[in-house]
PLY file of the C-alpha trace (Angstrom):
ply
format ascii 1.0
element vertex 118
property float x
property float y
property float z
element edge 117
property int vertex1
property int vertex2
end_header
-70.66 -39.75 -37.79
-67.58 -41.05 -39.58
-65.27 -43.49 -37.85
-61.64 -43.63 -38.93
-59.59 -46.66 -37.94
-55.84 -46.41 -38.45
-53.28 -49.18 -38.49
-49.69 -49.83 -39.47
-47.64 -47.69 -37.12
-44.68 -48.98 -35.17
-40.94 -48.86 -34.64
-38.62 -48.91 -37.63
-34.93 -48.26 -38.18
-33.75 -45.26 -40.19
-33.99 -46.01 -43.88
-36.81 -48.47 -43.32
-40.40 -48.48 -44.53
-43.88 -48.57 -43.05
-47.35 -48.54 -44.55
-50.21 -46.85 -42.76
-53.85 -47.61 -43.49
-57.00 -45.76 -42.53
-60.47 -47.14 -43.12
-63.48 -44.84 -42.96
-66.96 -46.05 -42.14
-70.32 -44.77 -40.99
-71.20 -42.21 -43.63
-73.41 -42.63 -46.70
-71.84 -39.50 -48.16
-68.68 -39.39 -50.22
-65.46 -38.14 -48.70
-63.84 -35.38 -50.73
-60.34 -35.43 -49.25
-58.55 -37.98 -47.13
-55.19 -37.22 -45.67
-52.49 -37.89 -43.14
-51.20 -35.40 -40.61
-48.54 -35.85 -37.98
-47.64 -34.30 -34.67
-44.25 -34.63 -33.06
-43.70 -33.86 -29.36
-43.72 -30.12 -28.77
-44.73 -29.33 -32.33
-47.94 -28.43 -34.10
-49.87 -30.93 -36.15
-48.84 -30.68 -39.79
-50.07 -32.01 -43.10
-48.08 -34.93 -44.46
-50.09 -35.84 -47.54
-53.63 -35.63 -48.85
-55.57 -37.10 -51.75
-58.88 -36.14 -53.32
-61.55 -38.57 -54.47
-60.28 -37.94 -57.99
-56.71 -38.89 -57.09
-55.10 -35.47 -56.89
-52.34 -35.56 -54.29
-50.50 -33.03 -52.18
-47.37 -33.64 -50.12
-45.37 -31.76 -47.55
-41.95 -30.80 -48.91
-40.26 -32.83 -46.19
-41.77 -36.12 -47.43
-41.90 -35.49 -51.18
-40.26 -38.40 -52.99
-40.25 -40.64 -49.92
-43.94 -41.03 -49.06
-46.79 -42.04 -51.35
-50.46 -41.58 -50.55
-53.10 -43.67 -52.27
-56.79 -44.27 -51.89
-59.34 -46.98 -52.56
-62.64 -45.14 -52.95
-64.67 -48.35 -53.01
-63.30 -49.26 -49.59
-63.11 -45.68 -48.26
-59.55 -46.45 -47.31
-56.44 -44.32 -47.58
-52.88 -45.58 -47.42
-49.55 -43.93 -46.75
-46.47 -45.78 -47.94
-43.45 -44.36 -46.12
-39.98 -45.19 -47.42
-36.52 -43.98 -46.46
-37.78 -43.05 -43.02
-35.75 -40.64 -40.93
-35.66 -40.05 -37.16
-37.33 -36.69 -37.76
-40.37 -38.54 -39.14
-41.09 -39.78 -35.62
-44.56 -38.58 -34.65
-48.14 -39.58 -34.06
-49.82 -39.86 -37.44
-53.49 -38.96 -37.75
-55.91 -39.81 -40.52
-58.32 -37.10 -41.66
-61.52 -37.22 -43.72
-63.23 -34.12 -45.07
-66.31 -33.37 -47.10
-66.84 -29.85 -48.45
-70.36 -30.21 -49.81
-73.39 -30.33 -47.56
-73.39 -32.16 -45.22
-69.88 -30.93 -44.52
-67.67 -32.80 -42.10
-64.11 -33.02 -40.83
-63.17 -36.12 -38.84
-59.94 -37.36 -37.29
-58.66 -40.79 -36.40
-57.26 -41.65 -33.00
-53.65 -41.55 -34.19
-50.95 -44.15 -34.64
-47.39 -43.82 -33.38
-44.50 -43.99 -35.84
-41.04 -44.14 -34.28
-37.89 -44.12 -36.39
-34.89 -45.09 -34.32
-31.89 -47.38 -34.34
0 1
1 2
2 3
3 4
4 5
5 6
6 7
7 8
8 9
9 10
10 11
11 12
12 13
13 14
14 15
15 16
16 17
17 18
18 19
19 20
20 21
21 22
22 23
23 24
24 25
25 26
26 27
27 28
28 29
29 30
30 31
31 32
32 33
33 34
34 35
35 36
36 37
37 38
38 39
39 40
40 41
41 42
42 43
43 44
44 45
45 46
46 47
47 48
48 49
49 50
50 51
51 52
52 53
53 54
54 55
55 56
56 57
57 58
58 59
59 60
60 61
61 62
62 63
63 64
64 65
65 66
66 67
67 68
68 69
69 70
70 71
71 72
72 73
73 74
74 75
75 76
76 77
77 78
78 79
79 80
80 81
81 82
82 83
83 84
84 85
85 86
86 87
87 88
88 89
89 90
90 91
91 92
92 93
93 94
94 95
95 96
96 97
97 98
98 99
99 100
100 101
101 102
102 103
103 104
104 105
105 106
106 107
107 108
108 109
109 110
110 111
111 112
112 113
113 114
114 115
115 116
116 117
């Protein structure tokens, strides 16, 4: 069982910045991909950014150039630096950890609220 603990959400004005963190614990097995998803009211959960253990990243078009995902493998922690935030970025952000080799797993954090408003 992998536990994911998120932190760093909050209220920020448009144009501001926030940094989300997610620490994974409880598994002796390596995590292949860690990522951030978000879900706005009335919308489906969507991928924001993901990063492999080797540092390969993937971003949603809507955040490309504004958000940066990074990862500390030694700490099993993933970060999401969010700059130039817009009201449409308002959502609950969820951390995700996946392993594709046996034993496979796919875990989610509890979510952290990000609100962009003046």
